[in-house]
C-alpha positions in Angstrom: 82.0 92.3 142.5 82.3 88.7 143.9 81.9 89.8 147.7 78.9 91.8 146.8 77.1 89.0 145.0 77.9 86.6 147.9 76.5 89.2 150.4 73.3 89.4 148.4 73.0 85.6 148.2 73.6 85.0 151.8 71.3 87.9 152.9 68.5 86.2 150.9 69.4 82.9 152.7 69.1 84.6 156.1 65.7 85.9 155.2 64.6 82.4 154.0 65.7 80.9 157.3 64.1 83.6 159.4 60.8 83.3 157.6 60.8 79.5 157.9 61.3 78.7 154.2 64.3 76.5 155.0 65.2 74.6 158.1 68.1 75.2 160.5 70.3 72.4 159.3 70.1 73.5 155.7 70.7 77.1 156.7 73.9 76.2 158.6 75.2 74.0 155.9 74.7 76.6 153.2 75.7 79.7 155.4 78.5 78.0 157.2 80.7 80.7 158.7 80.1 83.2 155.9 80.8 86.3 157.9 84.2 85.0 158.9 85.0 83.3 155.6 84.5 86.4 153.6 86.4 88.4 156.2 83.5 90.9 156.5 84.9 92.0 159.8 88.0 93.3 157.9 90.4 90.9 159.6 92.2 90.4 156.3 93.7 93.4 154.6 93.4 91.7 151.2 89.6 91.4 151.6 89.1 95.0 152.7 86.2 96.7 151.0 86.5 100.1 149.2 85.0 103.0 151.1 82.2 103.2 148.6 81.4 99.5 149.0 81.5 99.9 152.8 78.9 102.6 152.7 76.7 100.5 150.4 77.2 97.2 152.2 77.5 98.4 155.8 74.0 97.5 156.9 74.3 94.0 155.2 77.6 93.5 156.9 76.1 94.4 160.2 73.3 92.0 159.6 75.8 89.2 159.0 78.0 90.0 162.0 74.8 89.7 164.2 73.7 86.5 162.4 77.2 85.0 162.9 77.6 85.9 166.5 74.0 85.5 167.8 72.7 82.6 165.6 75.4 80.6 163.9 77.9 80.6 166.8 75.3 79.6 169.2 72.9 77.1 167.5 73.1 73.5 168.7 71.6 70.4 167.2 72.3 68.2 170.2 69.0 66.7 171.0 70.5 65.2 174.1 70.7 68.5 175.9 67.8 69.8 178.0 66.5 73.3 177.4 68.0 74.2 180.8 71.5 72.9 179.8 71.2 74.7 176.4 70.3 78.0 178.2 73.2 77.6 180.7 75.7 76.9 178.0 74.4 79.9 176.0 73.2 77.8 173.2 70.1 78.0 171.0 67.8 75.3 169.8 67.0 75.5 166.0 63.6 77.1 166.9 65.2 79.7 169.1 67.9 80.3 166.4 65.2 81.0 163.9 63.4 83.4 166.3 66.7 85.2 166.9 67.3 85.5 163.1 63.8 86.9 162.6 64.4 89.5 165.4 67.8 90.5 163.7 66.1 90.8 160.3 63.4 93.0 161.8 65.9 95.1 163.7 68.0 95.8 160.6 65.1 96.0 158.1 66.2 93.2 155.9 64.1 94.3 152.9 65.6 97.7 153.0 69.1 96.2 153.3 68.3 94.0 150.2 67.0 96.9 148.3 70.1 99.0 149.0 72.6 96.2 148.0 70.6 95.4 144.9 70.5 99.0 143.8 73.0 99.9 141.0 
């Protein structure tokens, strides 16, 4: 399944970013807006997952929803903004984005999620 393979790949990418194996710029370039692009929120009927897939992929989809909404949508690479301006705008520095990604990975249990989606 193409969507499942993409979810596995992007879940591994999130883990790499959270653990500091890749920097924020590389993460954003590769991840892009994966959650929206793959319509993991179900906004396109043509991309709707089968009920069996939803059960298996549910925790991974939740991980990607949180990464999209709380990391990707909020990260800023604008070095001209002060920490106070970033905070007031609801934006995250690359370091804060990594910390947020790490918290999300811990919350959802990323290793368990990867094991579940890699199981056949």
